[in-house]
N, C-alpha and C positions, 0 to 999 in steps of 0.2 A: 153313836162315834162309830166313826169309819176304821176299819182294820186296818193296819198298817201294810201295805206294800210286801211282797217279798225280798224285792231291790232294796227296798225304807230299811225292811229287819237288818239286810246282811250291812245296807251300808251303818247302820246303828251297830253291830257285834262288830264290824272295822275300827269304830269309833273308841268302842272298850279294849280292842284288844289294842290302840295305840295308850291309850289312858291307864293303862294297865303296862306299860313300856314305860311311861314314863313316872309314873308312882312306884316302879320295882315291883311288882303285886302279880307272883306266878302264878300267885294261885289263880285268880281272876282268869290269865290267858290260859289257863289246862281245863276250862269249863268253857273255850271256846272250840276247842278241838276234840274230835271223831278219835274213839280208842285206838284209832290205826291209822293216825295221823301220819302224812309224810311229808319231809323238810330235802329240799335240796337250796343249801346256800348260795348265795353269790360268789361262795369258793367253792362249789361245786359239792362241797360235803354234804353227806346227807344222812339224816336220824330218822327213828319210825316208833310212833306213838306217843301217845298224847304226855303218860306218867317221862317217861324222859326227854322232852319239850320242856314240860317244868320243871325234874331238876337242871336240865342246864339251860334255861333264863332264869333260877335261880339262882347256880351258881356263878353266871358272868354279872350280876344284880350284885352277890359279894363281891367276886373278886374288879368288877371295872364299874366303879355306882360313876366313870360319864357316859357310858352307857346308854344309846339312846333310840331308836331306831321310829321313825315313822312313812305306814301306810295310803298311798292318798289314791282310792279307787279313783280311774276313770270312765268304766263303764262293767257294770251289771248286767247277765242277761240270764235267764231263768228257765229251766224247765217246769210249771209250776206243776202237772202231773207227774212229773218223777220225782219230784222235790228234790233237783239240785240246781246250781247253780256255775258259770262262771264270773269272776271280778278278774279286771285286770287294770294296772297302775303302776304306778312310779313308787319308787321308796328313798329314803335318806336317811342316814343314820353317821352318829358319832362314836366313836370309840378310843380310849388310848393306848397307842401301840406301842414298846420303847420309851416311852415316856413321852410319848409326842400324841397329840391331839389328829384323828383321823379323822376327814370327812370323807365316805362312799354314799353313793347314788346308784341307781339302774332303775329297770324294771320288774315288775312278778307278772305271774298270773295263779289264781289259786280257787279251788274247788270247791264249793260247798254245798253239806247236803242239810235235805231238812230232817229234826228225828219223829220219833212217835208223837213227843212231844208238841213240837211245832216251834223246836228253838232249829236256827241256822247255824250249822258248825264247822269247822273247816277241814273238809279230810286230804287236803295237798295243798303245799305252795311251793315252786319255783321259782325262783330268785338268778337276777343278770344282775350283776356288778358292769354297769359303763361306767363310770367315774371312781375312780379314788386317790385320793389327795395324803400322803404322809409315806407311813413306811408302810408299805401295804403289799402283803403277800398275795399271789396271783396263785391259783388252783395248781394241786400238784399235776402233776404231765399223769396224763392216762397210758 
């Protein structure tokens, strides 16, 4: 049996992440993140650490059961010898704000790293919101 390629493994991990969001499972999300994971959201907020991210997802799922996001990879490029990879793609999501369903979408870039046991985990993700319909809050001014 042929071993899956790094690209196939990353696509599979991304699908597990999407499924975990759909089923509201913050524990699975945490398993897909490096301990020092870093996130820049579509609104430019920044968060650091897998533990913090697991808590944030858990709180979101509890506070807003309508929240759902899906990331769709367009390209995955791996440096096999270093065990790092880049994923770029599009995302879309919906959530409730002010009692109104909001639809947002955009693009993202993600950096993956292979662990010592061969699992690919997210090291960093950067999301950019390109469209937001509903009561949308823009990023805080710099």
